[in-house]
C-alpha positions in Angstrom: 107.0 -126.7 -161.7 104.8 -128.9 -159.6 102.8 -131.3 -161.9 101.1 -133.3 -159.1 98.2 -130.9 -158.9 97.2 -131.4 -162.6 98.9 -128.2 -163.8 100.6 -128.1 -167.2 104.4 -128.4 -166.9 104.8 -126.0 -169.8 102.3 -123.1 -169.2 100.7 -123.9 -165.9 97.1 -124.3 -167.3 94.8 -126.7 -165.4 93.3 -130.0 -166.5 96.6 -131.4 -167.6 97.0 -135.1 -168.5 100.1 -137.1 -169.4 101.2 -136.3 -172.9 104.6 -137.2 -174.5 106.0 -138.0 -171.1 104.9 -134.9 -169.1 101.8 -133.5 -167.6 100.6 -131.0 -170.1 97.4 -129.3 -171.1 95.7 -130.1 -174.5 96.9 -126.8 -175.9 100.6 -127.5 -175.3 100.1 -131.1 -176.3 98.7 -130.0 -179.7 101.3 -127.3 -180.2 104.1 -129.8 -179.5 102.6 -132.5 -181.7 102.2 -130.1 -184.7 105.6 -128.5 -184.3 107.3 -131.9 -184.3 105.1 -133.5 -187.0 105.5 -130.5 -189.4 109.2 -130.0 -188.4 108.7 -126.3 -187.5 111.7 -124.2 -186.7 110.8 -121.1 -184.7 112.8 -117.9 -184.0 112.4 -115.7 -180.9 112.3 -112.0 -181.4 112.9 -111.2 -177.7 116.3 -112.7 -176.6 114.8 -116.2 -175.9 113.4 -115.4 -172.4 109.7 -114.9 -173.0 107.1 -115.7 -170.3 105.2 -118.9 -171.1 102.1 -119.0 -169.0 98.4 -119.6 -169.7 97.7 -116.1 -170.9 100.9 -115.6 -172.9 101.8 -119.1 -174.2 100.9 -118.2 -177.8 103.1 -115.0 -177.8 106.4 -116.8 -178.7 106.5 -120.1 -180.4 110.2 -120.5 -180.0 110.1 -120.1 -176.3 107.1 -122.3 -175.9 108.8 -125.1 -177.9 112.0 -124.6 -175.9 109.9 -124.9 -172.7 108.3 -128.1 -174.0 111.7 -129.6 -174.5 113.1 -128.2 -171.3 110.4 -129.7 -169.1 110.9 -133.1 -170.7 108.4 -133.6 -173.5 109.6 -136.4 -175.7 109.7 -135.6 -179.5 110.2 -139.3 -180.2 106.8 -140.1 -178.7 105.0 -138.1 -181.4 103.5 -140.6 -183.9 103.8 -138.9 -187.3 100.9 -140.6 -189.1 98.5 -140.6 -186.1 96.3 -137.8 -187.5 96.1 -139.1 -191.0 92.8 -140.8 -191.6 91.0 -142.0 -194.7 87.6 -140.9 -196.0 85.2 -141.0 -193.1 81.9 -142.9 -193.4 78.7 -141.0 -192.6 77.2 -141.9 -189.3 74.1 -144.1 -189.3 71.8 -141.4 -188.0 72.7 -139.1 -191.0 72.1 -142.0 -193.5 68.7 -142.8 -191.9 67.7 -139.1 -192.0 68.8 -138.8 -195.7 66.8 -141.9 -196.6 63.7 -140.6 -194.8 63.9 -137.3 -196.7 64.4 -139.0 -200.0 61.8 -141.7 -199.7 58.3 -140.9 -201.1 55.5 -140.6 -198.7 53.3 -143.7 -198.6 49.8 -142.4 -198.5 48.4 -145.6 -197.0 51.0 -146.2 -194.4 50.5 -149.0 -191.9 50.3 -146.6 -189.0 47.6 -144.5 -190.8 45.4 -147.6 -191.2 45.5 -148.3 -187.4 44.1 -144.8 -186.6 40.3 -144.9 -185.9 38.2 -144.1 -189.0 36.8 -140.7 -187.8 40.3 -139.6 -186.8 41.8 -140.9 -190.0 39.6 -138.8 -192.2 40.4 -135.7 -190.2 44.1 -136.6 -190.3 44.0 -137.1 -194.1 42.3 -133.6 -194.5 45.2 -132.0 -192.6 47.7 -134.0 -194.6 46.0 -132.8 -197.8 45.8 -136.4 -199.2 
């Protein structure tokens, strides 16, 4: 299969990048990684000659894995602990939003004091303060 045009060497899907030594799509990359990492052993129900293309690549895992190996994907390139991560920290924007919700409203905020007096009384009416 011609991989110079960015096609997956396993299923022929487009937008392939170099994964585990071959040009493969993200779907085949993930399938191969999970199969190797979890030590999956598959069995073909159809004499081991299933069609592996973009539309039918999920039909037979055995033939898809066989195709991954046949085109040259390297099982030794899979890093077994790559996906394991510790507890993730909340992003700063979420923390700021939570603090804003939890903090009590300051009735005499600095910004409210800068509003002209006639607008301030109208604003305070709307805010029910």
